[in-house]
N, C-alpha and C positions, 0 to 999 in steps of 0.2 A: 357645353358644346353640342350642337345639333348633330344628329346622325347623318352620316355621309350618304346613306342609301335608304330608299323607302322599303317598308316591309312588304310582305306578300300583297297581292292586289287588294285594294281596299274594298270593303263591303259597301261603302258609300260612293256610288257612281252617279254620273249625270249623262244624259243623252241630249245632244244638240242636233236639231234637224231643221230644215228650212223648206220642205215641200209639203205634200199632202199629209194629214195626220196619220194616214196608214203607214207612213215611213217608220213609225215607232214599233210596228208589229214584229219585224224580224228580231228585235231586241227584247221587247216586252213579253211576247208569247213564250219563247224559250225560258225566260226568267221565271214566269209564273208556273210553267210546266215543271221545271226543275224543283221549284219550291214545293209544289203539290206532291211530287214523287218522293221528296226527301222529308215529308211530314212537317212542313212549315205552313203556318197560316199565311195566306196570300191576300194582299189588299191592293186594289186598283182604284184610284180616284181620278175622275175626269167628268167632262160634260156628259149628259145623257146620250148624245150621239156617239161619243168616243167609247162609252161603256158598252153600247150596243155593238160597236165595231169589234171590240175586244172579245165580247161574248161569242160573236159569230166566228172569229178567228180561232178561239179555243175549240169550238165545235169541229172546225175543219181539221184540227189536230187530234180529234178523237177524245176530247175532254168534255165530259158532261158537267157544264157549269152549274146547272140546277142541283145535281146530286152533290157536287163539292160544296155548294153553298148550304145545302141542307145539313151536311155533317159539320159545318162550321169551318171548313178548310179554305173557303174562297169568299171574299167580300168584294163585290163590284159596286162602287158607291159614287153618287154625285152630290153627297152631303157637303154643306158649307156652314154647318152650325158652329164651327170653330171661329168663324168671322163674326165677332160681336159688332152689330150695327155696320157690318161690311168692313170693319177694320181688322187688321191682322196683328196678332200679338205672338212673337216668336216663342216666348216661354210657355204660353197656353198650348201652342201647337206641339212643343216638345213634351210637355207634361202628358198631353193626350196620346202621343206616340209611345211614350214610356209605359203608360197604362195599357195600351193595346198589346205591347210586347209582353208585359207581365201576365196579362190575362191569357194570351196565347200559350205561354209556358205552363201556366196553372191548369189549363184545360187539356194538357197532354201534347202540345205541339213543340217542335224543337225551337221555334222562334217565330219572328214575323218577317215576311218578305213584302215590302211596301214600295209601290211605284205610282206615279201620278203626274198629271199635267200641271206644272207650276202656275200657269196663268189661271187655271180654274181654282187651284188651291188658295192662291193669294188674292185673287179678285182684282181690286182696283190697282191701277198703276202706281199710285202713291204707296201702296203696301210694299212695293218692291224696294222702298227706301231702307227697309230693315232686313232685306234678303241676306246681305253679307253677314250680319249678326246671327240670323237664324241658321244659315248653312254651317257657319263656323261652330256654333254651339251644338248643332245636330251631329257634326263630325265626331264630337266627343262621345255622344250616345252610341254611335256605331262601334266605338272601341270598347264600350263597357257592357253592352247588352247584345243578346242574340238577335240582331236586326240587320237585314239586308235591304238595300234600297237603290232605286234609280230615279233621280229627279229629271223630269223632261222639260226641255226648253225649246220652244219654236221661235226661231230668230225673228220672224215677222210679227209675232204676237206679244212677246214680252218686251218691256222697255229696253232701251239700248244698253243701259248699264248692267242689266241682269246677266248678260253673257259673260263679261269679264269677271263679275262677282262669282258666277258659277264656276268658272275656270280656276279662280283663286282658292275656292273652298272644297274642291274635289280632287283627290289624288288620282282617280281613274275616270276617264271620260270616253264616251262613245261619240264618234262622228259618223253618222249613218249607222251601219251595223259593225263597224270596225272599232275595237276597244284599244285605247291607248292606256296601257297599264301604269305608266309613270308620267303624269301630267306635269310638264316643266313649270307651269304657272302656279302650281299649288303652293300655298303657304299654310303651315300648321296653325291650328287655332290659338295655341299659346303665344305665337308671334303676333297674330292679328289682335289679340286682346291685351298684349303686353305694352303698357304705356309708362312704366316706371322710369323716372329720371331721363326721360327722352331717349331711352335705349331701343325702343321698338324699331325705329327707322334703321338703325345700324344692324340689328339682328335680322330684320327682313332682308337687308342688303346682303348680309352674310349668307342667308339661306338661298337667295337668288344666285349668288356667285357659285355656291355649291352645285346648284342645279345646272348652271351654265358649264361648269367644269365637267360635270357628269356627261353632259351632251357632247362636249368636245372629246372626252375620252371614248365615248361610244362611237363617235365619228372616226376617231383614230383607229379603234378596233375594227370598224367597218372597212376602212381603207386597207388595213392589214389583211383582213379576210379576203377582200377583193383581189389584192395582190397575190395572196396565196392561191386563190382560185385560178387566177390567170396562169400562175406557174404550174399549177396542177393540170390545167387544160393543155398547156404546152407539152407537159410530160405525157399526158394521155394521148395527145396527137402522135408524139414520137413512138410511144408504145404501140399505138394502133398501126402506124406505118410498119414497124418492125414485125408486128403480128401478121399483117397482111402479106409481107414478104415471106415470112415463115410458112404461112398457109399456102402461098403460091408454090413454094418449093415442095411443101409436103404433098400438095395435090399432084404435082408433077411426079414425085417419087411414088405416090400411091398408084398413079396411072401406069407407071413403068412396072412396078411390082405386080399389079393386077394383070397386066399383059403377060408378064413372065409366068405368073401362076396359072393363067388360063392355058398357056402353051404346055406347061408342065402337067396340068390336069388332063389335057387331051392326050399327051404322051402316055400318062399313067393309065388312063382309061383304055387306050389302044393296046398297051402292054397287057393289062389285066384281061381284056377280052381275048387277045390273041393267045395268051398263055392258057386261059381256061378252055378255049376251043381246041387248041393244039394238044392239050393233055387228054382230051376226050377220046381221040382215036386210039392212042396206045392203051388207055385205060379200058376202053371197050374190048380191045384185043386181049388184054390180060383177063378180063372178066369172062369173055367168050371161051377162050382156050382153057381156062381153069374149069369152067362148067363142062366142057367136052371131056376133059381129062377125068373129071369126077364121074361122069356118066359112063364112059367107055372103058376106063382103066381102073375104076374105083376098087373093084374086087381084087385086082392084081396087086394093088398097092398095099403096103403094110399099114398097120394102125398109125404108126408115127408119121408116115408119109401122108396119110389122109388128114391128120391133124395139121401138118404143115400146109397142105392144100387149102384147108378150111381157113387158116390164118391169112393166106394170100387172098382168098375171096373176100374175107372180112375187111382187109386193108383196102382192097379195091373199092368196096362199097363205101368205106369212110372217105376215100379220096373223091368218089363221085359226089358225096354229100358236101364236101368242102368246095368242090368246083361249083356246084349249084349255089352254095351259099355266097361264094365270091361274085358270081354273076348277079345274084339277087342284090347284094350290097352295092355293086357297081350300078345296077339299075336304079336303086334309090338315090344315089348321088346325082345321077344324070337326069332323073325324072323331073319334069316341070309340073308344079302344083296346079291342080284344077280345083279351086276353092268353091265349096258349096255347102249348104246346111246338111249336116249328117246326123241321123238318129243313131247315136252311139249304142243305146240300149238294144235296138233292133239288130244292129250289126253284130254285137256281142252274142245275141241269141242265135244268129245264123252260125257263127263260128262254134259256139257251144254245142249246137245240134250236130254239126259235122263230127265233133270229137266224140259225142255220145254214140253216134252211128258206127264209128270205127271200132268201139268196144262196147256193144250193147249190154253185155252181161255184167259189166263192172259196177259195183255199188258206188254211186257217186251222187252228190247234191251240188248242182251249179245254180247259184242265185245271182240273177241279173237285176240290178236296181232299175226301175222304170224311169222314163222321162229325161234321160241324159242326152243332151244335144250339144254338138260342137260345129265349128266351121272348118272345113279342110278338104283334103283329097280323099275321097271315099276309098279308093283302091289301096292307097298307102296306109290309111288308118286301119283298114281291114287286115292288111298284112301285119301291122304292129300288134293288133289284138290276137291274130292267129298265133304269133310267136309267144306272146305273154300267156295266153290260155294253154297253148301247147306245152310250154314249160311247166306251168302249174299242174297240168294233167300228168306230165312225165314224172315230176318230183313228188307226186302223191301216190305213185303206183304201189308203194309198199304199205300204204295206210289201209286199215280195215275198212274204212269208209271215207272216200274223198269228199272234201268240202272246198269249193272254189266260189269266191264272191267277186263280182264286178260292180263297183259302186262309185259314189261321188260324195265329197265332203267339202267343207270350206276351210281355207287357211286363215291365219290371223288377220289378213287384210280383207277377208270376205270373198276371195276369188275361188273359183271352182277347181278342185283337185280330184282327179279320178284315180281309182286304184284297182289292182287285181290281187286278191289275197288267197292264199292256200294254206292247208294244214299239213304240208309235206315235210321233206327232209331239212329244209332251211340251210343256212350257211353261217360261217363266222363273219361278223361285221368288219373285222380287220382286213378281210380280203375283198370287201365290197367294191373297191376301186377297180378291180380287175374285171368285174361283171360285163362292162360294156366295151371291152377291148376284144377285137377279133381274135379268135383261136384260143382265148383264155378260158379255162374251165376250172370249176371249184370241186368237181367230183370226178372219180375215176370212170373210164369208159365202160368198164364191166359193171359199174353200179347204175349209171344213167348214161346211155349212149347219146352222142350229139357231136356237132361240128364246132361249136363255140362261135358261130356266126350270128345266131338269132338275135341275141340281145344287142349286139353291135348294130344290127339292122334296125331294131326298134329305136335305139337312141338317135340314129341319123334321121329316121322318119319324124320323131318328136321334135328334134332340133330344127329340122327343115320347116316345121310349122310354127317355129318361134316359141316352142314349149321346152320343158325340161323333164327329166326322169330321174328317180332315185329309188333306193330300196332299203327296207328294214327287215331284219331277220335274226334268228338264233337257231343253232343246231337242233334239229328234231322238233322245232316249234313253228314250222312253216315260214313263209316269206310273203312280204307285201311289196308290190311295185307301185309306186305313185308316179303320176305323170300329169302334166298340164297341157291343154290345147285351147285355142281360141274358142270362146263361147259365142253362141248366137243369141244371147240374152243380154 
């Protein structure tokens, strides 16, 4: 019983074309190029004009035909020595091809890739009388030896019967540059040569019926696929309509929530501004009267009273710092970004110099990496650096020698990450999530004074630029704050 399906695409193919001989090139050139790349010996047989055309086309593809020929990988031939007195003998041709395959393998190649113009190879029209026998016997060679081939047929040049004979004897056929992997007209050689007891005709009929059934099944599957596609398209249309409706509702809700949020933000900003400014007057009164009291009545007060007064003045100063921090934080939220190229290294040097000038006698080493450049709002970025460097300076105050680095590195994706690193008090990483929350502090006020607003302000500045900030630290081993900003490179 014959197999119901064909094996993988046959190595024995034919190309049928009916225009200019150059129409073979889109099939032949990739065939030869692939063979050369895969270490197969490649053979092309045709007229001198066609050989020249193939040679030129190979050069266009960057293949040095002369070099490939010199190393024995490429043979471009117009030889017809296999035609004894002009006549074609199929067995002589097959023996010659088998010899070429064996020689190629013996000389270190994977096999032979052969292609050529059948009109040139067979010569006289009467030689095509044995074409069916030749192609059928050749099909067996392709199964047994490492041989790849494309037989080329020009409709207007070969005899009329050559085309149907080519279709009968090739499992796979090219029409133009399109490959038909399963040629419905193909008949296996064992059926073509089987003439025992008159069974050949019935077996060929059986084979053709199987081919027709396969085509009908393929068409049935195609129709099922088209029906499924139509159903899928209808479902996709319904989903698209539902999605469009959901998007429309979502956009409406987003607009409503955005408007509500804008109103709430305006109210919050007004409240924050009002509270901050309204608190200043009584705070200034507390500060002023406490200073007067200390100056005019300090000697009359007892030691305990003077301590209480000092605590009042200290609390008033912390309140002033909190108010200034709130105003600064509110200003960052409301500020409109003015994006421009910023020399981050130069900006950090300015801030570092101001810090040095404030305590000129303090032993410290501030290292600023050169060449750091970003794009952003210069004023806001400077404020972020001032907070980060100010924190580093504050939390290294107990070190025998302060070391602060401002630098740049690459993350795993090659993007720029900037950092401010110090050798100060550090902190427990389990509390790191509190760092960027307003009024949250990880150290006592008597250890390191501050308002708890600075890092919250830094985070909002970085986020406003589309970046992010995070920290790594350990107690008494310093801290490193990493942040990203848009680069100008």
